[in-house]
Structure formats: structure tokens, C-alpha cells
N, C-alpha and C positions, 0 to 999 in steps of 0.2 A: 528598460526591454520591449522589444514590439508584443505586443499581444499575439502573431503567428509565429512570433519564436518563441515566447514561453508556448504555445500547444505543440512547437514543436520540439521540445527540450527532449531529449537521448543520450543513450550514452551509453559503451562495452567495458565489461571488465575479462579478464582473465576464462570467465566462463558463462560470463550474461550480458544478454544483450537485456537492456531496460526503455520504454519505447513506450507514448499511448498506443492502443490497438489502431489498429488498421482493420478495415471493411474485409480485406482479404486471410486476415486471421482469425474467421470464425473453424472450421475447420482443428485450427490448434488450439484452440480456446477451449472447445466443447470435450477435446480429450482428454485435454487437461482434468477436465471437472470431472470428466464420465470416468476418469482414470483414477478413482480415488477411491480409498480403503476405509474403513467403516471408517466412524469417530471410533480416536484417541484417548478423547477427552472431551468434557463438556464444555471449553470454546474450540472444537473441531467439529462443524456436523456432519465427518465423513462425507459420505456422497449422498448426493444429490438430486431428487428427481426435477432433471434440465429436461421432458418434451415439453414444454413452454417455451424453451431457447430454441427460436427455431430461426433459418438465415434472418428474415426483414426481421425479427425481432431484438437481435443481434446485434442491427445496421443502424440501428435507431438508440439501443444503447453507446454504439462508437460514434452516432450525431449526439448525443445527451453529456460524451463526456469533453468533444469538442467543444462548443456550448458552455458547457460546465469551466470549462480551461480560457477559453477568453474572455468570461465573462470578472477568472480569476478567484469561481467560490471554491473550486477543489479542480485535483489536479491526477490524473490518475495515470500511472505508469502498469504496462505489463511486461511482465516479467519472464523472458523463454532462454531459455538453454544452447548456445550457441553451437553444440558440436552436433545438434538435431534440430534445430527449433525448440523442441516441444515448450507451452507454454506451461510453465511451474507455477507462479502465482502472479499479485499485482502486491501494488507500494502506490497509496492517493498520500495525498495534501490535500490538509483544508486551509484556507485561508482562514484564518481568528481578525487578523490585522493589521492592517496598509500602514501607513504612511510614517511616522516613529516608529512607528513595532516591529514593521515585517516579522509578522509572525503567525506560524502556520502547526497545523493537526498533524501528524504520520498517523495510518492506518499500512495494517500490512497483516499480506494471505499469505502462504507458500504451501501448494497445494501439498495434504500429505505424503503422498509416495515420495516426496521427494525431502521427507525431514532429515537431521541429522548426516548431511550431504555437506552444509556450508553454504548451502546455498540462501538459506534466507537473512545470513549476517553476509556475506557479498550485495546478496540484493538489494539490502536495506541501505548498508551504507552507501554502496554507489547511490543510490535514490535520493539520501541524502547530501549527499556533493552539484544531485541537478538544483536540488534547493535551495540551498547556501548560492552558488555560482550562476545556474538559466533561471534560478525562477526568481533570483533576490531575497527569500528570508536572510534574516537574523538571528531567528531562533526558534527552535521546533519541538515542539513536545507528543508525548507519544502520552496516553491518557490508560490506566491498564488498570484490571480489577485488577481483587489485593489476590485473590487464591492465583491468578492467570500465570506460574511460574515461568513456565516456556516463553511466554510474553516477555518477563525479566527477565529472564534468561537470553536475546537475542535484540532486544532493549541498550543493554548492558556491552553486547558483543560489537555494538556498532560505536563503542563508544558513547551512550546515553548514558545522565549521568542521577539516580533520584534526589529529587525535587522535595516532596514533602507530598503526605494524603490529602485530596479534596474530598473532602468531607459531603453526604448527598448528592455531591457530583452525575450524576448519570441516570432520567430515570429507564429503568431496563427491569424486566421479566414484572412489570407490573409495581417494580417501589422505588426511592430515591434507595441510590448505592454510593457509598464511596469510590475511588479511585487515585492505584500509585500515580503517582504525575515524574515524569522521566524528562530531563528535559538535553540540548545540544545547541549551542548556541556556535555562525558561525566566525572562525578564527580567524 
């Protein structure tokens, strides 16, 4: 698949549009973050100070995402609700290895005002299809903190399976922490 095609990877579901951010998305993107409710748990930052996220800053972010996709380092997808165009979150894939592996890491965040409506499962499930069919990955992993039950539920609902605990896997909060590894392969 050509690099241009990879950058333009996108898809739609019954309720969502999953695609890279575009320059014209600034207002909806900002509204999604500004509409967040206060934090619901340690892995949800809740409301954020978005004052530094000017339109110029956003244009640079869009270009950075484009460059990351072009180099196949990462593919970042915005998630929009179809009915009204609201930005509800992001799903991303980092390339861990290509050649005979075709292996990537999944990340996701859904703005907390849209939780418990099925959007997370729908977004992640569709993004996994993009990863397999449009980006050419064979194996995708999610690396999840041991106590992040909401993330585990989302990974499982999208068809990912628990594989193992990787000890001292990620340097986080000033220490090496264990992570749950959930994975799925292209069938």
C-alpha cells in the first residue's frame, strides 16, 4: 500500500467516522476536549487546560500526524459522531515492527462525556479493521496498566485477548510499571 493511501486511511460505522484529523476540524476537536466532564478515575484526566491549543498549534498537530503516518511511525485517527460531527475521541497505532512481523500498538481515548454509549467499542473495533485492512498490520497489542479496568473492558469488547503481564514494561510516574498485554491478530 502506498504511503499516501496509508495516511488517508479512514472508515465509517453506523454511528461514527474514523479518520485522520484535518485542518478544518479545529473547532470540533477543541469542543470535544472542552466538553469533558471532571476526571472519573486516575486514567482519565477529565477537563484539561486547552488554552495553549490555538488554531495555529492545531495546524502543526495535523501536519505532525501527517508526517508520522507518512513515515509509518504512527497513525492517529480522530473519531467523530456521524449524526452531528462531534469529536468524541482518538484511536492511534504505533508501528512496533514491520517486515515479517507487521506488529503495532493500539492506543485510544474517548472523551468522558461520551462514555457508556458504546462509542469506544465501535471506534476501537473499526480502527482495528483499518489497521488490518488499510495499514497492513497483522498483530496489534494494547498495553494496559494493571488497574485500568475500563481499558481492559474496552479491549476485550473489541475482541482483544489477554496474553500476559510484562513486568517493569513502561517507565511511568518515576518508576517501571507492569502492564497487561492484550492482543489481536488479523484473521
